[in-house]
C-alpha positions as CSV (number, residue, x, y, z in Angstrom):
1,X,58.1,-84.4,-189.0
2,X,54.5,-85.4,-189.2
3,X,52.3,-82.6,-187.9
4,X,50.3,-84.9,-185.6
5,X,53.5,-86.3,-184.0
6,X,54.9,-82.8,-183.7
7,X,51.7,-81.5,-182.0
8,X,51.8,-84.5,-179.7
9,X,55.3,-83.8,-178.6
10,X,54.5,-80.2,-178.1
11,X,51.4,-81.0,-176.0
12,X,53.5,-83.3,-173.8
13,X,56.0,-80.5,-173.2
14,X,53.1,-78.2,-172.2
15,X,51.7,-80.6,-169.6
16,X,52.3,-79.6,-166.0
17,X,54.6,-82.5,-165.4
18,X,58.4,-82.7,-165.5
19,X,60.4,-84.0,-168.5
20,X,61.2,-87.0,-166.4
21,X,57.6,-88.1,-165.9
22,X,56.7,-87.6,-169.6
23,X,59.5,-89.9,-170.8
24,X,57.2,-92.9,-171.5
25,X,54.6,-90.8,-173.2
26,X,57.2,-89.1,-175.4
27,X,58.5,-92.6,-176.4
28,X,55.0,-93.5,-177.7
29,X,54.7,-90.2,-179.6
30,X,58.1,-90.6,-181.2
31,X,58.0,-94.3,-182.0
32,X,57.2,-94.1,-185.7
33,X,60.7,-94.8,-187.2
34,X,60.4,-92.2,-190.0
35,X,61.1,-88.5,-189.7
36,X,59.1,-87.7,-192.9
37,X,61.3,-85.0,-194.2
38,X,62.4,-83.5,-190.9
39,X,65.9,-85.0,-191.4
40,X,66.7,-82.4,-194.0
41,X,65.3,-79.4,-192.1
42,X,67.5,-76.6,-190.9
43,X,68.3,-76.9,-187.2
44,X,67.0,-74.1,-185.0
45,X,69.6,-72.1,-183.1
46,X,69.1,-72.3,-179.4
47,X,70.1,-69.5,-177.0
48,X,71.0,-70.4,-173.4
49,X,68.6,-68.9,-170.9
50,X,68.0,-69.3,-167.2
51,X,65.4,-72.0,-166.4
52,X,64.3,-73.9,-163.3
53,X,65.3,-77.5,-163.6
54,X,62.4,-80.0,-163.2
55,X,64.7,-82.3,-161.2
56,X,65.7,-79.9,-158.4
57,X,65.7,-76.4,-157.4
58,X,68.9,-75.5,-159.2
59,X,68.8,-72.5,-161.5
60,X,70.2,-73.7,-164.8
61,X,72.0,-71.7,-167.5
62,X,70.8,-74.1,-170.1
63,X,67.5,-75.9,-170.9
64,X,67.4,-79.6,-170.0
65,X,66.8,-81.8,-173.1
66,X,65.6,-85.2,-174.1
67,X,67.0,-86.6,-177.4
68,X,65.2,-88.9,-179.8
69,X,66.8,-91.0,-182.6
70,X,64.6,-93.1,-184.9
71,X,65.5,-96.1,-187.0
72,X,64.0,-98.6,-189.4
73,X,66.1,-101.6,-188.6
74,X,68.3,-102.7,-185.7
75,X,70.7,-105.4,-184.6
76,X,72.0,-106.4,-181.2
77,X,75.2,-108.5,-180.8
78,X,77.7,-109.4,-178.0
79,X,80.7,-107.1,-178.2
80,X,83.3,-109.5,-176.9
81,X,83.3,-108.5,-173.3
82,X,80.9,-109.7,-170.7
83,X,77.9,-107.3,-170.5
84,X,78.8,-105.3,-173.6
85,X,76.8,-105.3,-176.8
86,X,77.0,-103.7,-180.2
87,X,73.8,-101.9,-181.1
88,X,73.6,-101.0,-184.8
89,X,70.7,-98.9,-186.1
90,X,69.9,-98.7,-189.8
91,X,67.7,-96.2,-191.7
92,X,68.8,-93.5,-189.3
93,X,68.0,-89.9,-190.3
94,X,70.7,-87.2,-190.5
95,X,69.5,-85.5,-187.3
96,X,68.6,-86.1,-183.7
97,X,65.4,-84.7,-182.4
98,X,65.8,-82.6,-179.2
99,X,63.0,-81.2,-177.0
100,X,63.0,-79.4,-173.7
101,X,60.6,-79.0,-170.8
102,X,58.9,-75.7,-170.0
103,X,59.3,-72.8,-170.1
104,X,61.2,-73.0,-173.4
105,X,59.3,-76.1,-174.8
106,X,61.9,-76.3,-177.6
107,X,61.6,-78.9,-180.3
108,X,64.4,-78.9,-182.8
109,X,66.6,-81.1,-185.0
110,X,70.4,-81.3,-184.4
111,X,72.8,-82.6,-187.0
112,X,73.7,-86.2,-186.0
113,X,77.5,-85.9,-185.9
114,X,77.3,-82.6,-184.0
115,X,75.1,-84.2,-181.4
116,X,77.3,-87.3,-181.1
117,X,80.5,-85.3,-180.8
118,X,79.1,-83.1,-178.0
119,X,77.1,-85.2,-175.6
120,X,80.0,-87.1,-174.1
121,X,79.5,-90.8,-174.8
122,X,82.4,-91.8,-172.6
123,X,82.8,-95.4,-171.3
124,X,83.6,-94.0,-167.8
125,X,80.4,-91.9,-167.6
126,X,78.0,-92.7,-170.5
127,X,74.5,-91.3,-170.8
128,X,71.5,-93.4,-170.1
129,X,69.0,-94.3,-172.9
130,X,65.8,-96.3,-173.5
131,X,65.7,-98.5,-176.6
132,X,62.1,-99.1,-177.7
133,X,62.3,-101.8,-180.5
134,X,59.7,-103.5,-182.6
135,X,59.8,-107.3,-182.9
136,X,60.4,-108.6,-186.4
137,X,57.1,-109.6,-188.1
138,X,55.0,-108.8,-185.1
139,X,52.2,-106.3,-184.6
140,X,53.4,-102.6,-184.4
141,X,52.1,-102.6,-180.8
142,X,54.5,-105.4,-179.8
143,X,57.6,-103.7,-178.4
144,X,60.7,-104.6,-176.4
145,X,62.2,-102.1,-174.1
146,X,65.8,-102.0,-172.7
147,X,67.3,-99.3,-170.5
148,X,71.0,-99.0,-171.4
149,X,74.1,-97.0,-171.2
150,X,75.6,-95.8,-174.5
151,X,79.1,-95.1,-175.5
152,X,81.6,-95.0,-178.5
153,X,79.0,-94.0,-181.2
154,X,80.0,-94.4,-184.9
155,X,77.8,-92.7,-187.5
156,X,77.9,-93.3,-191.3
157,X,75.8,-90.6,-192.8
158,X,76.1,-92.0,-196.3
159,X,74.8,-95.5,-195.3
160,X,72.4,-94.1,-192.7
161,X,73.7,-96.3,-189.9
162,X,74.6,-95.6,-186.3
163,X,76.5,-98.0,-184.0
164,X,76.9,-97.8,-180.3
165,X,78.5,-100.0,-177.7
166,X,75.8,-100.6,-175.1
167,X,75.5,-102.0,-171.6
168,X,72.1,-103.0,-170.1
169,X,71.1,-101.4,-166.8
170,X,69.6,-104.3,-164.9
171,X,68.3,-102.4,-161.9
172,X,67.7,-98.9,-163.1
173,X,66.7,-96.9,-160.0
174,X,67.1,-93.2,-161.1
175,X,64.2,-91.0,-162.2
176,X,65.2,-90.2,-165.7
177,X,63.8,-93.3,-167.4
178,X,61.3,-94.3,-164.7
179,X,58.4,-94.1,-167.2
180,X,59.9,-96.9,-169.4
181,X,62.0,-98.9,-167.0
182,X,59.1,-101.0,-165.8
183,X,58.5,-102.2,-169.4
184,X,61.8,-103.9,-169.5
185,X,60.9,-107.5,-169.0
186,X,64.5,-108.9,-169.4
187,X,68.0,-108.0,-170.5
188,X,67.8,-109.5,-173.9
189,X,67.0,-108.4,-177.5
190,X,66.8,-110.5,-180.6
191,X,69.8,-110.4,-182.9
192,X,67.7,-108.2,-185.3
193,X,64.5,-106.2,-184.9
194,X,62.3,-103.8,-186.8
195,X,62.2,-100.1,-186.5
196,X,61.9,-98.2,-183.2
197,X,63.1,-95.3,-181.2
198,X,66.2,-94.6,-179.0
199,X,65.5,-92.0,-176.3
200,X,68.6,-90.5,-174.8
201,X,68.8,-88.5,-171.6
202,X,70.7,-85.2,-171.3
203,X,74.4,-85.1,-170.3
204,X,75.7,-87.4,-167.6
205,X,76.6,-85.8,-164.2
206,X,79.9,-84.1,-163.8
207,X,82.4,-83.5,-161.0
208,X,83.6,-80.7,-158.8
209,X,85.7,-79.8,-155.8
210,X,84.1,-78.5,-152.6
211,X,85.8,-75.7,-150.7
212,X,85.2,-73.9,-147.4
213,X,86.6,-70.6,-146.4
214,X,88.4,-70.8,-143.0
215,X,90.3,-67.9,-141.5
216,X,90.2,-66.1,-144.8
217,X,91.7,-69.1,-146.7
218,X,90.0,-71.5,-149.2
219,X,90.4,-75.0,-147.8
220,X,89.5,-78.1,-149.9
221,X,86.8,-80.2,-148.3
222,X,86.6,-82.9,-151.0
223,X,85.3,-84.0,-154.3
224,X,81.7,-84.2,-155.5
225,X,80.5,-86.3,-158.4
226,X,76.9,-85.6,-158.9
227,X,77.0,-82.1,-160.6
228,X,74.1,-81.6,-163.0
229,X,75.3,-81.1,-166.6
230,X,73.4,-79.9,-169.6
231,X,74.1,-79.7,-173.3
232,X,75.2,-76.3,-174.5
233,X,74.4,-75.9,-178.2
234,X,76.7,-72.9,-178.7
235,X,79.8,-74.8,-177.4
236,X,78.7,-78.1,-178.7
237,X,79.4,-80.0,-175.5
238,X,78.2,-80.6,-172.0
239,X,78.5,-77.8,-169.5
240,X,77.4,-77.4,-165.8
241,X,73.7,-76.6,-165.8
242,X,74.5,-74.1,-163.1
243,X,77.6,-72.0,-163.6
244,X,77.3,-70.1,-160.3
245,X,79.6,-72.3,-158.2
246,X,78.8,-70.2,-155.0
247,X,75.1,-70.8,-155.4
248,X,72.8,-72.6,-153.0
249,X,72.8,-75.6,-155.4
250,X,76.5,-76.3,-155.0
251,X,76.4,-75.5,-151.3
252,X,73.7,-78.2,-150.9
253,X,75.7,-80.7,-153.0
254,X,78.8,-80.2,-150.9
255,X,76.7,-80.4,-147.7
256,X,75.1,-83.7,-148.8
257,X,78.6,-85.1,-149.5
258,X,80.2,-83.7,-146.4
259,X,77.5,-83.1,-143.8
260,X,80.1,-83.0,-140.9
261,X,82.0,-80.1,-142.5
262,X,79.6,-77.9,-144.5
263,X,76.9,-76.0,-142.5
264,X,74.0,-73.7,-143.2
265,X,73.6,-70.3,-141.6
266,X,72.2,-66.9,-142.5
267,X,70.2,-68.5,-145.3
268,X,73.2,-69.9,-147.2
269,X,75.8,-72.7,-147.1
270,X,79.4,-72.1,-146.1
271,X,80.8,-74.5,-148.7
272,X,81.0,-73.8,-152.4
273,X,82.3,-75.6,-155.5
274,X,85.1,-75.0,-158.0
275,X,86.8,-76.8,-160.8
276,X,83.4,-78.0,-161.9
277,X,83.6,-80.1,-165.1
278,X,81.3,-82.3,-167.3
279,X,81.9,-85.4,-169.4
280,X,83.8,-84.7,-172.6
281,X,84.4,-86.9,-175.6
């Protein structure tokens, strides 16, 4: 990677803002569609360690990452069903850039297929991404932005191509891509476009079951579907960011979903979670 771009990414991670609020700035820093040799670098092993998530007060067992894929050419075509498109990226390096927020401030390169196999690009719960594309024949500052959902990736390492099925998010309201979402002027892209950057958020949310102990027995309260999930490099898949299912984090999630059942006393919630799972391929 070009040292200037690497330093820019590192400085972004050092700012006293969350990963969510630096999304747009990171897109600009990573826009150049060439990894300049980084695609052949040896990925850095990442150890899981406790870290305070920037999105909430949950104590996570894994760092929260943002993923960057660059390309030199792209195409956008209807995929046969209403609202679905085929996104094909050419000139794709052999790795995906990953970087985390403080305190780790990790910047590393993950082999492409390992990343695609582990993040969980499932049609039922796909990750969100921002596609920043350059218009053909236009000035490099002339960009188009789409916020999309991605699933069913197919990677050809020999040809250097990567294809996704994509769905445009018309009214993106969450915080993850808030820095880029206002730059989406419509829901269209030209059939072909010059190089650009695809920025992919960390794992989609998972699911769990809320329980409450009554008269010494565990009683099911109901399901929750907004469990935070993070990418675990060791396992190569998405895992709950917080593995302590009796923590305040899960108690609060259960209470949010079932306020008439779960209560707070003596500094803790009386509900907890179990059977917590994350999206899998």
